[in-house]
Structure formats: structure tokens, C-alpha cells
N, C-alpha and C positions, 0 to 999 in steps of 0.2 A: 503493500499499500505506499509504503514511504517513498519506493521508488518511483512509482506512478505520480505521485505529486510532485517531485523534483522534477520530472521530464514536462509536467504540465507547466510549472514556474518557468522552465528554461523557455519553452514554447512561447508563453506570454510575453518574456522578455524580448525574445527574437522579433515577435511580431511588433512589439512597442519601438524597437531599434528601426525596423524596417518602415515604420509609419513615420517617424522622425526624419528620416533621411528622404523620404519620398515629399515631406512637408517642406523640408529647407533646402534641398538640391535645386541648383540653377535650372531653369526650365531650357532645352534646348532652344537654339536660335529658329527653327523650324515652327516651334510652338508661338512664336510672337505673334502678335496681332496684326490684321491685315494694315500695311501702311498708307496713309492718307498722303498721297504724292502727286496729285495731278495740279499743276500750276500752270497759269498762262506764261510765266517767264521764271525759269530757275535762277536763283540768287548765287553767287558765290559764298560758300560755307567755309568758314574757319573758325580757330578759337575765340569764344566770346560771341560767335553768332547766337541770336534768340529767336524764338518764334515758331510757326508753323512749318517754316521750310528747315530749320535746324533740326525739329522734332522728326519731320520725314527722313531726312539725312542718317539721324540716329537710328532710325526703325529700319531703313534697308541696310545700314551695316550689321544690325544685329541679325537680321534675316538672311544676311551674307555669312553668318557663322562669327562675328566680332561683337563682343560683348560690351557694345556701347550703352550709355544710360539714355533711355527714351523719356526725356524729360522737357525739351525744347531748349535746352541750353548747351550749347556745344563746348564741352569741356576739353582741358589738356587730354585727359584720358580718350576722350572720343576723337579727337584730332591724330593721337597716336595709331588708335583702331584703323581710322582714315588712312594713313601714311601705309600702315600694313596691307589694307585693301588694295591700294595702288600698286604697291609692289607686286602683289600677287597675280594683277593681270597684267603686269609689264609697263606699268606708268612709273615715272620717277615718284619715289615715296616722299612726297611733299603731304603737309598737313593741312592742305586747302583743296577743295572742290568746286571746279569750275566745271563747264560743259561736257568735257567726257568723262570724269570721273561719275558725275550725276548720270549721264548716258550708259556707263558700263553697269551702275548699281541699279537702275531701273530695268535693265534688260536681261539681269541675271536669272538664271532657269533653263527650262528646256528651250530646243531650237526647233520648233514645230515649223514646216513648211506652209506658208501664208501667201496669199493672193487676193486680188480685187474680189469684194464680195464676200469675203469671210468676216465673222463677228466673233466676238466673246473676250474673254480676257487675255489672252495671248495676244490679240490684235492691240488691245489698251496698253499692254506692257511695251509693245513696239512701239506705239506711238507716243507715248510719254519719253522713252528713249530719244526718239527722233526730236521731239518737241524741246527736248534739253539741250540739242544741239544746236537749236536756232531755225528750227523748222516751223516757224510761227504759223504757217497755213494748215498745218495738221492738226486738226481738232479731236479732242479726247473723247472719241463717240463709241469706240468698241467695233465701229464698222470700217472696214477695209475699202476706203471709197479713193476718188480721184487724187486728192491731195496726199494720201499717204503712199499710192503708187509713186506720184512724182518725187516725193522725198525719198521713197526707197531707191529710186532710179539715180537720184542726185547722190545717194551715199556709195552705191554700186560705182559710179563715175569717179568718185574720188578716190576709191580702192581699186580701180583698174579692172573692175570686174563687168560682165556681160549685163548690159542695163535692160533687165526685164521687168523691173518693177515689183517681183516677188521676193518675200522674205525667205531667203533660203539659209542652209545651215552656214553659209559663209558672210550672209548679212549679218545673221546672229553673232557669230563668232567676232567679227570686227567690231560690233557694238558691245559686247560685253568685255571685251579689251581694251577700250578706250582708242581705236585705231581710226574712228571715223572722225574728221576734222570738223568743229564747229563752223556753221555758215556765217558770214558777215551779216552785220544789221541791214535791213534792207533800205536802199536809197529813196529818200523822201523827194518827189517830184517838187521842183522849184517854180513859182508862178512866173509867167513871161515879165511881167512888169518889176519883177524884183530880182530876175537873173542876172541883169547887167550889174548888179550890186553883189556879185559872189566875191565877196571881199576875204580879207585875211581871217576876220571873224569865223566866217562860215567854214574855211578851210581849216582853221585851227581848232573847231568844233569836230571836225571828221577825224583830224589827226589824234583828237585826245579820245574820241569814241573808240578807235581802233587801239589804242593802248589800253584802255578800259578792257576792252574783251581779252587782252593778254595776261591779265592779272592772275596769278597762280601758275602761270608757265615756269618753266626752268631756266636758270641763267647756265649758259655756256660760252666761255670765251671764243670769239669769232663767229658767233652764232647771228643768223639773220631771218630765224624763223623757219616754219610756222608754228614750232611747237618749243623751242628754245631760243632765247636772245642775249647779246651782250648788250651795255647801255646804248651804244650808238648803232647798234643793229636796230634794237627797238624803235628809238627816235626817228632814223631812217624808213623803216618799215610804215610807221605811222604817218609820215609826211606823203609817202607814196601812196597810201590808201587815199589821201587827200587829193591825189593828183600832182604832186609838187615832188621832183626828184631832187636829193640833197646829197652832199659827201657822204662818205661812209664813216670816216672817224670822228671823233668828238672834237679834236683840235680843227679838222678842217670844217666842220659844221659850225665852229666858232666863227670862224673866219668869213664864213657865207652869211647871207641873209641880212636884214637890217637890225642895228642895235637897239635893243630895248630897255628902257629904265626900269629898276625893280619895281617902282611904284606905279609902272603903267603896263605890268605884265598882264596878258590875256590868255584863257585857256587854249593850248596848242603851242603856245611859244616854247622855245627850248631852253634850258636854264642849266648854267655850266658852273662847275664844283671843283675844288681842288687846285692847287698850284699845279701850273703846266696843264691845265684843261684837261684833267684825267677822268672826268666823269660827267655824264649829261642826263639829264631826265626832261619828261614833258610836264609842262606846268597844267595843274588841275584845278586852279581856284582854289582861294581862301588859305594861302601859302602852302599848299600841297603840291607834290611831283608825283608821277608815275615813274619808277625806274627799273631797270634790271641792276641790281647792285653787285653782288659776287657769287662765287660758286656755292650750291648750300642753300641760298636765298632764293624764294621765287620772285617774280615780278609782282611789285607790291606799291601801294601808295604811302608817303612818307611826307612829313612836313619838312619843309626846305630849312629849317633852321637846324637841323640836326647835322647838316654839313655845310662847310665853308663856301660860301657864294662867291661867284667870279664874273658872272654876267649873263646876259640873255639874247637870244636873236629871235626875230621873226621872218618868215619864209615867205609870204604872198602879202 
């Protein structure tokens, strides 16, 4: 009788431990709730980002197998998980999410063949991924319509694939590994009566808009895009996007253009720093510049006051 009671007590203890483990163990990533990740525009997410898009990024990372905290406040811990995800798909391990990391996370999962007329959750997953890359005509309807076909064809063209408009395994693979470059913002038509006044301010705004889209890209010495930049490579690329070709190096860029007083800076002007004009950024307003600084640091916006100012130039 005593042995029976001892076995019963042991069994009860084991059951209690099992219940305790089940109650306290962390749930697998696949058990995370469905992520609310449908947005008209996907913002750059980094340490300190807050709100619904930060929460969506955390949720997507968790579903991808990374233990992010889904609370709408993107922490240092979350940023580290983002860097790990980026490395896992072949992107540089930065702690910033721009269009390509968003697209890679949004498209994670199976790779079903999809074509015009298809409907369902996989179509929505595809549409979110394309929308994050800047395909603004793609609506998140879960229906594979004409705009989705056009976006898939464009992505296939960027990758050198046959432009069928069908979501093949190759299309899914490119999206899931962040290998489809983001599309530039659509150009706005200019009214005829103002076309003759396409001045430095409008071109400067275009140059700045280009630079903003590169925030989060990696730094690489001598790089001129599309995914890595050095300081003058970024500023040259920005002004090229505005239709103005400027010299390649920071020193040559300083010698070109019109001299601008620090008090008269406008968005798009190039601002030069350090003795010997060894660094350049593009003015972003309110005392800020966007620049590609050094290895290990992504393209970012920073206060001018943190670097020794040497001068500024305007190019139109």
C-alpha cells in the first residue's frame, strides 16, 4: 500500500512540473498572433521607433523565429533581432529596416505559384511585400489584378527574369531575400505655368527625396549605389536623380556649383565638413544633413553641429 501511495505522489509531482513548464515556456514564433501589417506606406524602422508600424515589424520578426517584444516600441533588443534576420537572408546586418527588409519579412513563408485572377492570403502576402518596395499602385485586396501583375513584371525585370507577371518560386525567393530594389517615388507632373520656374528649390527637393530613400543603406568606400554608398557617391547619386550631373569626389563637388552661406541653406544643398573637405552630406532642413559616414554605419540623418562645417554649394 505504501509503495502505491509513493508512486501516486511521484506521478502527481511530475504532472505538476509538466503543467508548470507548459505554463511558463515561451511560445514558438509560429504561435504569434496574426500581424497587422497592411499600410499604404511602410516607414523606416530603427531603434526608438514607436507605433503601429514598429509593432508590425516586431510581430513579423517574431513570426520569422526571432524573439522580438511585440509592444509597439522598437528596442535595442528588437534592433539586434532585426540585424540577425537581415544577415540570415543575405542583407547587410544593419539594425534598420527600409523597403527591402520590410519586403523580405512580409513575404516570408511558402512560395506558391500565383497568377492573375487568384485570391487569398498568399496574394495579400505578395501584395504587402510589393507595396513595401514602393509599388504604390498595388492595393492590398487579396486579389491578383492588373496592378499586381504589373508590379511582378517590374520586379522580374529588375532581377533579369522573364516578365510573365506570375509569382513564381524565383519571384518569391528574390522578395524573401531582399533582392528586389525599391522603386523610386513617382514623379509629379508640373503645371505648365510653373514649369518655367523649375528652380534650384525643386531640383534640390528631388535630390533630397532621393537621399531620404537611401536611409538605412550600407556604407562602402567608393560605392555609388544602388545599395551601398560613400559620402560623395550618395550626394552625386542624389543630384543625378534630380537631373544634374556633378563631380564624383567631395573636393571636386566643393569646387563646383554656387557658394551658399550657412544662413541661406535650402534642402538639397551640399554641405561640406572637416579640413581638406573630406566629407559631404545633403542638407535636409532644420540643421540636419543626410550622409553616408563610415564603414559599419548606415546612411542616416544627423545634426550638422556634430561635424566641423567647411562650406556649402548649390547646383542649379
